[in-house]
Every structure is written in structure tokens, then in C-alpha cells.
C-alpha positions in Angstrom: -1.7 -2.6 5.3 -4.1 -2.0 7.9 -1.3 -2.2 10.3 0.9 0.3 8.5 -2.2 2.8 8.3 -2.3 2.6 12.0 1.3 3.1 12.5 0.8 6.3 10.4 -2.1 7.9 12.1 -0.9 6.7 15.9 2.6 8.3 15.1 1.3 11.6 13.3 -1.6 12.4 15.1 -2.6 10.5 18.3 0.9 10.0 19.7 2.4 13.3 18.2 6.0 13.4 19.2 5.8 17.1 20.2 2.3 17.2 21.4 1.7 13.9 23.4 5.3 12.4 23.7 7.1 16.1 24.5 9.8 15.0 22.5 11.5 18.2 19.9 10.4 20.5 21.9 13.6 23.1 21.4 12.9 23.4 17.7 9.2 23.3 17.9 9.5 26.8 20.2 12.8 27.9 18.6 11.8 28.0 14.6 8.2 28.7 14.8 8.0 32.0 14.9 7.8 32.0 11.0 5.7 29.6 9.0 8.3 29.6 6.2 11.1 28.7 8.7 9.0 26.3 10.1 8.1 24.5 7.1 11.4 24.3 6.3 12.6 22.4 9.4 9.7 20.4 9.2 11.2 19.1 5.9 14.5 18.7 7.0 13.3 16.9 10.1 11.1 14.6 7.9 14.0 13.7 5.6 16.2 13.2 8.6 13.8 11.1 10.7 12.6 8.9 7.6 16.3 8.2 6.1 17.4 7.5 10.0 14.7 5.1 10.5 15.5 3.1 7.5 19.5 3.2 8.6 19.1 2.2 12.0 16.5 -0.2 11.2 19.1 -1.9 8.7 22.3 -1.7 11.1 19.9 -3.0 14.2 18.7 -5.9 12.1 21.5 -7.0 10.2 24.4 -5.4 12.2 24.0 -5.6 15.9 21.6 -8.2 16.3 23.6 -11.0 14.6 27.1 -10.0 16.0 25.0 -9.6 19.6 25.9 -5.9 19.9 22.6 -4.6 20.6 24.0 -2.7 23.7 25.6 -0.2 20.9 22.2 1.0 19.5 22.1 4.1 21.3 25.8 5.4 20.0 25.5 3.9 16.5 22.1 5.6 16.1 23.5 8.8 17.1 26.2 9.0 14.5 24.0 7.8 11.7 21.9 10.8 12.7 24.6 13.0 12.8 26.0 12.0 9.3 22.5 12.7 8.0 22.0 16.1 9.8 25.7 17.0 8.3 24.2 15.9 4.7 21.2 17.8 5.0 23.2 21.0 6.4 25.4 20.9 3.5 22.7 20.5 1.0 20.6 23.4 2.2 23.8 25.8 2.1 24.7 25.1 -1.3 20.7 24.9 -2.7 18.7 26.9 -0.3 21.0 29.6 1.4 18.0 31.7 2.7 16.6 28.6 4.5 19.8 27.7 5.5 20.6 31.2 7.5 17.0 31.3 8.7 17.4 27.8 10.6 20.3 29.2 12.1 21.5 26.8 15.1 18.5 24.9 15.3 20.0 23.1 12.1 22.7 21.5 13.7 20.3 20.9 16.8 18.5 18.4 14.7 21.2 15.9 15.7 20.3 16.5 19.3 16.6 16.7 18.5 15.5 13.8 21.0 12.7 13.2 18.7 15.1 12.0 15.9 16.7 9.5 18.6 13.3 8.5 19.8 12.0 7.3 16.7 14.7 5.0 16.2 14.8 3.8 19.9 10.9 3.3 19.4 11.3 0.9 16.3 13.8 -1.2 18.2 11.4 -1.1 21.3 8.2 -2.1 19.2 10.1 -4.4 17.2 9.2 -3.2 14.3 10.5 -4.4 10.6 12.0 -2.2 8.3 8.9 -1.3 6.3 7.2 -0.6 9.7 10.2 1.6 11.2 10.3 4.0 8.0 6.6 4.1 8.0 6.5 5.2 11.9 9.5 7.6 11.1 7.8 9.4 8.4 4.6 9.4 9.8 6.4 10.7 13.6 7.9 13.2 11.9 4.9 14.2 9.4 3.4 14.7 12.9 6.2 17.2 13.9 5.7 19.2 10.6 2.3 19.6 11.3 2.4 20.5 14.9 5.5 23.1 14.0 3.4 24.7 10.8 0.2 25.0 13.2 2.3 26.4 16.1 3.9 28.9 13.6 0.5 30.1 12.0 -0.8 30.7 15.7 2.3 32.6 16.1 2.1 34.7 13.4 -1.8 35.5 14.0 -0.5 36.1 17.8 1.9 38.5 16.5 -1.0 41.0 15.6 -3.0 40.9 18.4 -3.3 42.9 21.7 -1.8 40.2 24.3 -1.7 41.5 27.9 1.7 42.4 29.2 2.2 39.5 31.3 0.9 37.0 28.9 3.2 38.6 25.9 6.3 36.9 24.7 7.3 33.0 25.8 4.5 32.6 28.3 1.8 33.0 25.6 3.7 30.7 23.4 4.1 28.2 26.3 -0.1 28.4 26.9 -0.8 27.9 23.0 1.3 25.0 23.0 -0.4 23.6 26.1 -3.7 24.2 24.2 -2.4 22.7 21.2 -1.6 19.3 23.5 -4.6 19.3 25.1 -6.5 19.7 21.6 -4.4 16.7 20.3 -5.3 14.7 23.3 -8.8 14.3 22.0 -7.4 11.9 19.3 -6.3 9.5 22.0 -9.3 7.7 21.9 -9.1 7.0 18.0 -6.6 3.8 17.7 
């Protein structure tokens, strides 16, 4: 149990996928303009990463390893992730059309979100079992959710402030991301 807690805290906060490992930057910057949209993207990423961690761990342990075909892991993992994203896209289109429209092109981009593949490969590299892999996936995705929601909240506040002309737009967003990353580096001594 202690190991699972350490994995969860380490993945969500200490080694935050966006602010420490710099994976998933595209949706982090692209979908963080509004808190509602950021929360929707974060929820979709939590679902995709958690389920893909479970499925890829099963495939790696029970199919790729026994047949000695581990070299196919990247291709297999990408196919699993793509299928899950298609499922999420169909679900959102039917049940939450407003969120589906607001996510726009960023929803299919979850397929190419390097954070999703990064978690699956990390589970293999660190030799996590199925439960550990799912905990790592859920915690990593929760860390993404935390980071994107904080960024969205800050960006909404920035919108109402008087920003000097050279820093308006993308510049202030990148400076904000940098400062958030520095702040999260303070957690590096926790584990």
C-alpha cells in the first residue's frame, strides 16, 4: 500500500507529467483558456490514460512478454490509445456535445499526446505490475488535470489584467507555465 501511495504522489505532483517531464504540452497550452474546457480535457485524459495503462499492462504482461515480442510495444500501445480516444470522442459527441465542440481538434490529439504513450512506456520501463501501472496512470493523469486546471484559472485571471504589450498572448502563457514548473520543482524533495 505504501508503494502505491508513493507512486501516486510521485506521479501526480513530484514528477508532474506536464510541469516536470514536459509531456502533453500541446493540449496543456491549447485547451487551458477556459476552466470548463480544461476540466473536460483533463477528465478525458484521466479516462484515456487510466484505461490505457490497464489495457497496455495486460497486453504487455500476457501477450507481448510470453511471445517474446516486446519490440512491438510502441505500435501496440499506440493502437490501444487510438481506440480508446475514438471511444471517448464518440461518447462525448453523443452525451456532451457542447464539451465535444469546445475541445475541438484537441480531443483527437489525445491520441498523439505523448503523455499517454509516455505513461504506458514508463509502466514497462519501471516494471510496474498491473495495479501499480493503473495507479501510475491515474495519478499521472490527475497531475495533468491539476496542472491544466491551474493554468486555465491563471489564464482567466490574466485576461482581466493589464499586461504590458510585449508580454501579451503566448508570451505571458509561456512565462506562466515556466513559473508553474519552477513552483512544482519545489516538490522534488518529497520522495
